C-alpha positions in Angstrom: 20.4 27.2 -0.4 20.3 27.0 -4.2 17.4 24.6 -4.9 13.9 23.7 -4.1 12.1 20.5 -4.5 8.2 20.6 -4.5 6.0 17.4 -4.1 2.7 17.0 -5.7 1.5 13.5 -4.5 -1.5 12.9 -6.7 -1.7 10.6 -9.7 -4.6 9.8 -12.1 -3.1 6.2 -12.0 -0.8 4.2 -9.9 2.1 2.4 -11.8 3.0 -1.1 -10.6 6.7 -0.3 -9.8 6.3 3.1 -8.1 7.2 3.6 -4.4 7.2 7.4 -4.3 4.7 9.1 -2.0 1.5 9.2 -4.0 -2.3 9.0 -3.9 -4.9 8.6 -6.5 -6.3 11.9 -7.4 -9.9 11.2 -7.2 -11.5 12.3 -3.9 -8.2 13.9 -2.6 -8.3 17.5 -1.0 -6.2 19.0 -3.8 -7.1 22.5 -3.4 -6.6 22.6 0.3 -3.3 20.8 -0.2 -2.0 23.6 -2.6 -3.1 26.1 0.0 -1.1 24.4 2.7 1.9 23.8 0.3 2.2 27.5 -0.5 1.9 28.1 3.5 4.8 25.7 4.1 6.9 27.6 1.6 6.1 31.0 3.2 6.9 29.6 6.6 10.2 28.2 5.6 11.4 31.2 3.4 10.5 33.6 6.0 12.8 31.8 8.5 15.7 31.0 6.1 18.8 33.2 5.5 18.4 35.4 2.5 19.1 33.3 -0.5 18.3 33.0 -4.2 17.4 29.8 -5.8 18.9 28.7 -9.0 16.8 25.6 -9.5 13.1 24.5 -8.8 11.9 21.0 -9.5 8.4 20.0 -9.2 7.9 16.3 -9.1 5.5 13.6 -7.9 3.2 11.8 -8.1 2.2 13.6 -11.2 2.2 17.5 -11.0 0.3 17.9 -14.2 -2.5 15.8 -12.9 -3.6 19.1 -11.2 -6.4 20.8 -13.3 -5.6 24.2 -15.0 -7.0 26.3 -12.0 -4.9 24.4 -9.4 -1.9 24.5 -11.6 -2.1 28.3 -12.1 -2.6 28.8 -8.4 0.5 26.6 -7.7 2.6 28.5 -10.2 1.5 32.0 -9.0 2.4 30.9 -5.4 5.8 29.5 -6.5 6.7 32.5 -8.4 5.4 35.0 -5.6 6.9 33.1 -2.7 10.1 31.6 -3.6 13.4 33.7 -4.2 13.8 32.5 -7.9 14.8 35.2 -10.4 13.5 33.3 -13.4 16.9 32.8 -14.9 17.8 29.4 -13.6 16.3 25.9 -14.3 12.6 25.4 -13.4 11.5 21.7 -14.1 8.0 20.0 -14.0 7.5 16.4 -14.2 4.8 15.3 -16.6 3.1 12.2 -18.0 2.6 11.7 -21.7 -1.2 11.7 -22.6 -2.2 13.5 -19.5 -0.7 17.0 -20.4 -2.9 19.2 -22.5 -1.5 21.9 -24.6 -3.3 24.5 -22.3 -1.5 23.1 -19.3 1.8 23.2 -21.3 1.1 26.8 -22.2 0.5 27.8 -18.5 3.8 26.3 -17.4 5.6 28.1 -20.1 4.0 31.3 -19.3 5.0 31.1 -15.7 8.7 30.5 -16.5 8.9 26.7 -16.5 11.7 26.0 -18.9 12.5 22.2 -18.5 10.0 19.3 -18.8 10.7 15.7 -17.7 8.4 13.1 -19.2 8.0 9.5 -17.7 8.0 7.7 -21.0 9.7 4.4 -19.7 9.3 2.4 -22.9 8.4 2.8 -26.6 6.7 -0.7 -26.5 2.9 -0.8 -25.8 2.9 -4.2 -24.6 5.5 -3.3 -21.9 3.8 -0.1 -21.0 0.8 -2.1 -20.3 2.7 -4.6 -18.3 4.2 -2.0 -16.0 0.9 -0.3 -15.3 1.5 2.9 -17.4 -1.7 4.5 -18.6 0.1 6.2 -21.8 0.7 4.4 -25.1 3.6 5.3 -27.6 1.4 7.6 -29.7 0.7 9.7 -26.7 4.4 10.3 -26.3 4.7 11.7 -29.8 1.4 13.8 -29.5 2.6 15.2 -26.1 6.1 16.0 -27.1 4.8 17.7 -30.3 2.5 19.8 -28.1 5.3 20.7 -25.7 7.6 21.8 -28.6 4.8 23.8 -30.3 4.3 25.8 -27.1 8.1 26.6 -27.0 9.8 24.0 -24.8 13.3 23.1 -26.0 14.9 21.5 -22.8 13.0 18.3 -22.6 14.0 15.0 -20.9 12.4 11.6 -21.0 12.9 8.7 -18.6 13.5 5.2 -19.9 13.5 2.0 -17.9 15.2 -1.4 -18.5 15.1 -4.8 -16.8 11.4 -4.7 -17.1 9.4 -8.0 -16.9 9.6 -10.1 -20.1 11.8 -7.1 -21.7 14.4 -8.5 -24.1 17.5 -6.9 -25.3 15.8 -6.4 -28.7 13.0 -4.6 -27.0 15.2 -2.1 -25.3 17.2 -1.7 -28.5 13.9 -0.7 -30.3 13.0 1.8 -27.5 16.5 3.4 -27.8 16.3 3.7 -31.5 13.0 5.6 -31.2 14.3 7.6 -28.3 17.2 8.7 -30.3 15.1 9.6 -33.3 13.4 12.3 -31.3 16.9 14.0 -30.8 16.1 15.4 -27.4 18.9 17.0 -25.3 18.5 14.9 -22.2 17.7 11.4 -21.3 17.5 9.5 -18.1 17.5 5.8 -18.0 17.3 3.4 -14.9 17.1 -0.5 -14.2 13.9 -1.4 -12.6 14.3 -1.8 -8.8 11.6 -3.7 -7.0 10.6 -1.8 -4.0 8.5 -2.9 -1.0 4.8 -1.9 -0.9 4.5 -2.0 -4.9 2.4 -4.2 -7.0 5.4 -5.7 -8.5 6.9 -6.4 -5.1 3.8 -8.6 -4.2 3.9 -10.2 -7.6 7.6 -11.1 -7.1 6.9 -12.8 -3.8 4.2 -14.9 -5.5 6.7 -15.8 -8.2 4.5 -14.1 -10.8 7.2 -11.5 -12.1 9.3 -12.9 -15.0 12.4 -10.4 -14.8 15.4 -10.6 -17.1 18.5 -12.2 -15.8 21.2 -10.0 -14.2 23.4 -10.7 -17.2 20.6 -9.4 -19.7 20.0 -6.4 -17.5 23.9 -5.6 -17.7 23.7 -6.1 -21.5 21.0 -3.5 -21.6 22.9 -1.1 -19.6 25.9 -1.7 -22.0 23.8 -1.1 -24.8 22.2 2.1 -23.3 25.9 3.8 -22.8 27.0 2.7 -26.5 23.8 4.2 -28.0 24.0 7.5 -26.0 27.7 7.8 -26.9 27.0 7.1 -30.6 24.5 9.9 -30.6 26.7 12.5 -29.0 25.0 12.3 -25.6 27.6 12.6 -22.6 27.1 10.3 -19.7 27.5 12.9 -17.0 25.9 10.6 -14.2 25.4 6.8 -13.9 21.8 7.1 -15.2 21.8 10.3 -17.0 22.9 11.6 -20.7 22.8 15.0 -22.0 24.0 17.2 -24.9 26.5 19.8 -23.5 24.7 22.5 -21.6 21.6 20.4 -20.9 22.7 18.5 -17.8 20.1 18.7 -15.1 21.3 21.5 -12.8 18.8 20.5 -10.2 19.9 16.9 -9.9 23.6 18.1 -9.9 22.9 19.8 -6.6 22.0 16.5 -5.2 24.9 14.8 -6.5 27.3 17.5 -5.3 25.9 17.0 -1.9 24.7 20.7 -1.7 21.7 21.8 0.4 18.0 22.3 -0.8 14.4 22.8 0.5 11.9 20.1 0.3 8.2 21.2 0.2 5.1 19.0 0.2 3.9 15.8 1.6 6.7 13.1 1.9 9.3 15.6 0.7 12.9 15.5 1.7 15.2 18.4 2.3 18.8 19.1 3.3 18.8 22.4 5.3 21.8 23.8 7.2 23.4 20.4 7.6 20.0 18.8 8.6 18.2 16.1 6.6 14.5 16.8 6.9 11.5 14.6 6.0 8.0 15.7 5.9 5.0 13.6 6.8 3.6 11.7 3.7 0.0 11.4 4.6 -1.8 14.2 2.9 -4.3 14.9 5.8 -1.5 14.8 8.4 0.5 17.3 6.3 -2.5 19.6 5.8 -3.7 19.5 9.6 0.0 20.4 10.8 0.0 23.3 8.6 -3.3 24.5 9.6 -2.1 24.4 13.2 0.7 26.7 11.9 3.3 23.8 12.5 5.8 22.7 10.0 4.9 19.1 8.7 8.2 17.6 9.9 8.2 13.8 10.4 11.8 13.7 11.3 15.2 15.6 11.4 18.7 14.2 11.4 21.7 16.4 12.1 24.5 14.9 10.1 27.8 14.1 11.6 31.1 15.1 9.8 31.6 11.3 8.9 28.1 11.1 7.5 28.6 14.2 5.3 32.0 12.8 4.1 30.3 9.4 3.1 27.6 11.1 1.3 30.0 13.3 -0.7 31.6 10.1 -1.8 28.3 8.2 -2.5 26.8 11.0 -4.4 29.9 12.4 -6.0 30.9 9.0 -7.5 27.6 8.7 -9.3 28.9 11.6 -11.6 31.2 10.6 -14.5 33.8 13.2 -13.4 33.8 11.7 -9.9 35.0 13.4 -6.7 37.3 16.3 -6.7 40.3 15.7 -4.1 40.8 19.5 -3.9 37.2 20.3 -3.3 36.9 17.5 -0.5 39.8 18.9 1.2 38.5 22.5 1.0 35.1 21.3 2.3 36.0 18.9 5.1 39.8 19.7 5.8 40.6 15.9 5.0 42.5 14.2 2.2 40.4 11.6 0.5 43.6 9.6 -0.5 44.4 9.1 3.2 41.1 8.9 4.8 39.8 6.3 2.3 43.2 4.9 1.4 42.3 1.3 1.8 39.0 1.6 0.0 40.5 3.5 -2.9 43.5 0.9 -3.4 41.0 -2.1 -3.2 38.6 -0.6 -5.8 41.5 0.4 -8.1 43.0 -3.0 -7.9 39.6 -4.4 -9.0 39.5 -2.1 -11.8 36.2 -0.3 -10.4 37.9 3.1 -9.5 40.5 5.4 -11.2 42.5 8.6 -10.6 42.0 11.1 -13.3 43.7 14.4 -12.6 42.2 15.8 -9.4 39.3 13.4 -9.6 38.6 10.0 -8.2 35.9 8.4 -10.5 34.3 5.2 -11.4 35.7 3.2 -14.3 33.3 2.0 -17.1 33.3 -1.3 -15.3 32.7 0.5 -12.0 29.5 1.9 -13.3 28.0 -1.6 -13.4 28.9 -2.3 -9.7 28.3 1.3 -8.4 26.5 0.2 -5.2 29.3 -2.2 -4.3 31.9 0.7 -4.7 29.8 3.1 -2.7 29.6 0.7 0.3 33.4 0.7 0.3 33.4 4.3 1.6 31.3 3.7 4.7 33.4 5.0 7.6 33.6 3.0 10.9 
């Protein structure tokens, strides 16, 4: 096991598009949650084979919605319980405008060395339209504080395909984003998920989204701008200067195992996909009763593991290594998936590059369609 994901499900504000496991912070048993979160870590680590983590990722929700005392307790617990030597990648998600210099210093002092900010847009009108609580000025202010404290490895998330967003809007956001000269950017198209505010608005015909063609143009623009500024597209939605690729997310895309801690967290442990209960009270009560808060477990078959190796690996721009696949599964990709590979190559969506099978530039636009072709019977 190389990695741990830790979920903090509390937010000061709920965004209109978000379908992650989250709850409004006010009135929640936050202190009790942290106690039980640390207990879950102790229980799992004590039963796990000896290991040393190379990455920790604290996401949400909004981890930095915790107050300074709660944040310190969490950080102290993480460093005391998890087998992390402090030399790997330790990431915290944060929101612009909600992260004080004091909190940033606390993170830095406890060894957090990477920050991921949910910026989404550099357009105040669009930020309001998607339910974000920060504004553009807050992004500059928060980034300045983070850099002042000592953070260098900083990533920001950007979204495209937003309601009423034009290609010109996205170009302006990219111009500002590039002017920041950060080492890492993630950028995703908006996906309307069930149980979100946007989903209900869409069903009522009140969500004016860009056309598929406009969204594709935005993605094309994104790739061009990142390339122009020396940022390598190492995964469908992620761009980095050399050496700043997200090591934690690469563990997901390399289909490697990781712990999942917290309400609603998912893990992949010893060939088993594990999902925790999402409800905070259920999560707390199970741990109070000294039981792991597991909602469901799925032991993966060899076929499922091979499918996921393809789905996840093809997200990376380098693609899937034929030699590594053979070593891991004792199967030859080119024979196992012969017809799928040939069909996708014929359509110009896949290509062979040395030892790797990878998406073409055109294939990045139709990734999901390509991934579906690798479902085994």
